[in-house]
C-alpha positions as CSV (number, residue, x, y, z in Angstrom):
1,M,16.7,-43.3,15.0
2,P,14.0,-41.0,16.5
3,I,12.6,-38.4,13.3
4,F,13.8,-35.7,15.6
5,D,17.5,-36.5,15.3
6,Q,17.1,-37.1,11.5
7,S,15.6,-33.6,10.9
8,L,18.7,-32.0,13.7
9,I,21.5,-33.8,10.8
10,V,19.4,-33.0,7.6
11,G,19.0,-29.1,8.9
12,Q,22.8,-29.4,9.9
13,L,23.8,-30.2,7.0
14,F,21.5,-28.0,4.9
15,A,23.2,-24.9,7.0
16,A,26.7,-26.4,6.6
17,N,25.9,-25.5,2.6
18,S,24.4,-22.2,3.6
19,K,26.1,-19.1,0.4
20,P,26.9,-16.2,2.3
21,P,24.0,-12.5,3.1
22,A,23.6,-11.8,-0.3
23,G,24.6,-8.9,-1.7
24,P,23.1,-6.3,-3.1
25,L,22.9,-7.5,-6.8
26,E,21.5,-10.2,-5.9
27,L,18.9,-8.0,-3.6
28,L,17.7,-6.8,-7.2
29,I,18.1,-9.5,-9.3
30,T,15.6,-11.1,-6.4
31,Y,13.1,-8.6,-6.2
32,F,13.5,-6.9,-10.1
33,P,10.2,-9.3,-10.8
34,M,8.1,-7.9,-8.5
35,V,8.2,-4.8,-9.2
36,L,7.7,-5.3,-13.0
37,I,4.6,-6.8,-11.8
38,V,3.4,-3.5,-9.8
39,V,5.1,-1.4,-12.2
40,A,3.0,-3.9,-15.1
41,A,-0.3,-3.8,-12.6
42,W,-0.3,0.3,-12.4
43,F,-0.3,0.5,-16.2
44,L,-2.6,-1.9,-17.5
45,L,-4.8,-1.4,-14.6
46,Y,-5.1,1.3,-12.5
47,R,-4.2,4.0,-15.3
48,P,-6.5,3.0,-17.7
49,E,-9.3,2.8,-14.8
50,R,-8.5,6.3,-13.5
51,E,-8.4,8.1,-17.2
52,R,-12.1,6.2,-17.7
53,M,-13.5,7.8,-14.5
54,Q,-11.6,11.6,-15.0
55,K,-14.0,11.2,-18.5
56,Q,-16.8,10.7,-17.0
57,R,-16.2,13.2,-14.5
58,E,-16.2,15.6,-17.3
59,L,-19.3,13.9,-18.8
60,L,-21.4,14.5,-15.8
61,N,-20.0,18.1,-15.5
62,N,-20.9,19.6,-18.8
63,V,-24.1,18.2,-19.1
64,K,-27.1,20.9,-19.2
65,K,-30.3,21.6,-19.1
66,N,-32.8,20.4,-22.0
67,D,-29.2,17.8,-23.3
68,R,-30.4,14.6,-24.3
69,V,-28.7,12.4,-21.9
70,I,-28.7,8.0,-21.9
71,T,-28.2,5.8,-18.6
72,A,-26.7,3.6,-17.1
73,S,-29.4,1.2,-17.7
74,G,-30.3,2.1,-21.2
75,I,-33.5,4.9,-20.5
76,I,-33.6,7.8,-22.9
77,G,-34.7,10.8,-21.6
78,T,-33.9,14.7,-21.2
79,V,-32.3,16.7,-18.7
80,S,-34.7,19.2,-17.3
81,S,-32.5,21.0,-14.5
82,V,-28.9,20.5,-13.2
83,D,-27.6,20.8,-9.4
84,R,-23.9,21.7,-9.2
């Protein structure tokens, strides 16, 4: 018996044992883990980053002349002028 014919027979057997279409509760159970992962990622990754950026923006807006600052590369200096 050719392989093609065998695969057709196996496909028909699985199709005969298939379930009816999923109901709303089954869909909820299926997609709940994905939604949970997205919400967890938002709380663990996006939200802290947004808060860090907001804090950095606030610090930059509060810089004024003669403030002592340290750059990202570690250079210590004094602000001589601020352009906004």
